[in-house]
Every structure is written in C-alpha cells, then in structure tokens.
Phi, psi and omega in degrees: 000144181278192183216141175259127174253127174262115192244114175292147175236161185302143174272351180202273184293128181300334182288352179282357177289135180274156179297322180294319179300318179298315180297315181299316181294328177288329184269343186294144175288331182211139175244122177266126185232142178297314177224109185298329180292315178295315183291328180298327177298314179295313183296319178297324180301326181255018176056045178253122187232035182285175179292126186244135181222142179290136175211098185224179187295341182272344181232357187297331177293333182267331185267340187301314183296322178295321178294318178300319179297321178293323177293318178297333179278355174111004182280154173259124185234137178248138178247126176231162174239183181298325180196141178085201184265123177305143180096338177264096186056028178216163176301150178152325184301313183301316182293316179299317180299316180292326176296317179298317180297330182262009177072022179272133181292135177238126175240123178256119180283144173289148181171200189296134170214124192300324189288338182293306177297327178296317179295311184296320183279353182290334185082003178267158182307129184237009178284337175220132182205163174233134182260120182256348180061215178277128173286155174303143181290327183227270185297128177090354182295309182294321181294326177296317179292318179300325180293342181262004187307318183256014180296127181265344178279157173296136184251141183236131180231145166262144179206151176278157179297335182285338180245006183301310183300320178299316180297315180298320178294318179296320179294322179297322179293316185280318188257343181111144183302326188266010178292133180287143181205171178217139174244116181248127182230156177053048182301131177068016177248175185302319184259032179301139182210139171241120179250120185243154178155191175286164177300323177299315181295321179292321177299316179298318182295311185278355170285326181260343180240114183294123179287144179223155174088185178283137190231138171238127179252127179243126184237132179297148176280171179290131181272153176301131180089352179288131182286143178295152181290133177237177178053048183297324181298324178296318179295319181298317179296327181301323184258006187302321186253012179286000000 
C-alpha cells in the first residue's frame, strides 16, 4: 500500500521550504497541486520535475477516489497547496479523510502555516486560541461572529484585502471598538507588516491606507469582567459610511 504525504509549502519566502519537503516531492510518484501553474514555479526553483496533477476545491470530489485507488495500488503521493499547509483553509480534508477510511497511511510534514507567525507576532495571548479561517462572505457570516461574542480565547481570521475593512467593522460591532487586535499581511514576504491596536485604530488606519496582500486578523478574546457590547445598532450606524 502507498502513502500520502501532506506537504506544506512557503507562504512567502522560498527559503521557508524544509529539506524533508524537497526530498519527499522529488521522490513522490505524483504531486497533487491546488494550482499547477503556481506550484510549478516552486518546484522548478528546487529542481523538482515530478508528475503534477490538479487537485483543488472545484474538482476534489471527483478526483479523490482515483487518487485513493492509486495509493491502494502502492504509489507514493504528495499533496501541496498554493501556500502553507494543505487542509488549513485549503483543499486536503476530503482526501485525508478517505485515506483514513481506507487504512492508507497519511503523514503530514511540519511547516509553514500563515496563522502561527501572525498569532505569535500579534502580542496577544497565544496559549489558547481559536482558528476561524475565512468567514462566509454572505449567508452565515453574522451568525458566526455572534457565536464568538463571549469567546475568551484569542481569535484568528483569514481575510482578503477587499473585505478587511468590513471584517474589522463587524468585529467592532460584535466585540467592541476598544478590543485589541492585529492585522498581519504578506507574511514572510518583502513587505511583511503587523499593524496592532484597537479595532477603532485599525479601522481608521485601513480606511486611509489601502490593504494589500494575504491577510491574517488576530482579535483578543473577551476578558474576565469585560462588559458585553450594547447599543449594537448605534455601532453599526457609526461604521455605515466608513
């Protein structure tokens, strides 16, 4: 029986690739990639020329069974995404689940994941946290945030630069204007930046400064003794024209 390797790739700097990850990708019979064009740049950089196949959220329901059959036949297959660890807000869960169901060994290599450096560099408590990934763009978005209203752990969100301001405004309504937060962008890249402050301060900054790049938002949890947010309609009106 074969083996599935889940291989993290750099979220920014090419030097963040591990030696083991390079070796596994060179030895694999097949490499599954979220975007073959993006991954080919990385693979060429490390002189990796293995068989490459698309495996993304739009086709993974159709390709997973065929991949499982190849693993059952004895092949070694590596799964990568565009950046970071597959399965963390990226394709990967379905394939790993089917491998587990079929008794196929799965090994996940340690490596890059964007939320870890964002959390640690935020200066917010990191001994306990909850990872929320990308919130729904429309349906279910508000209910997800409302469910976190009394969350005491530090909260982590992924967001696009186009919706960052909206997320910060929504968080201010639910958690309070003065809740501490951090916006970390372009992790491990040339223009990496961490902007820290209250939600109000971050809203003011990104209202005048257009956000760019991949973004991780870290929000402090509710502290003991902190009063619940009231007058939410007033807060919503406050940010209506921002």
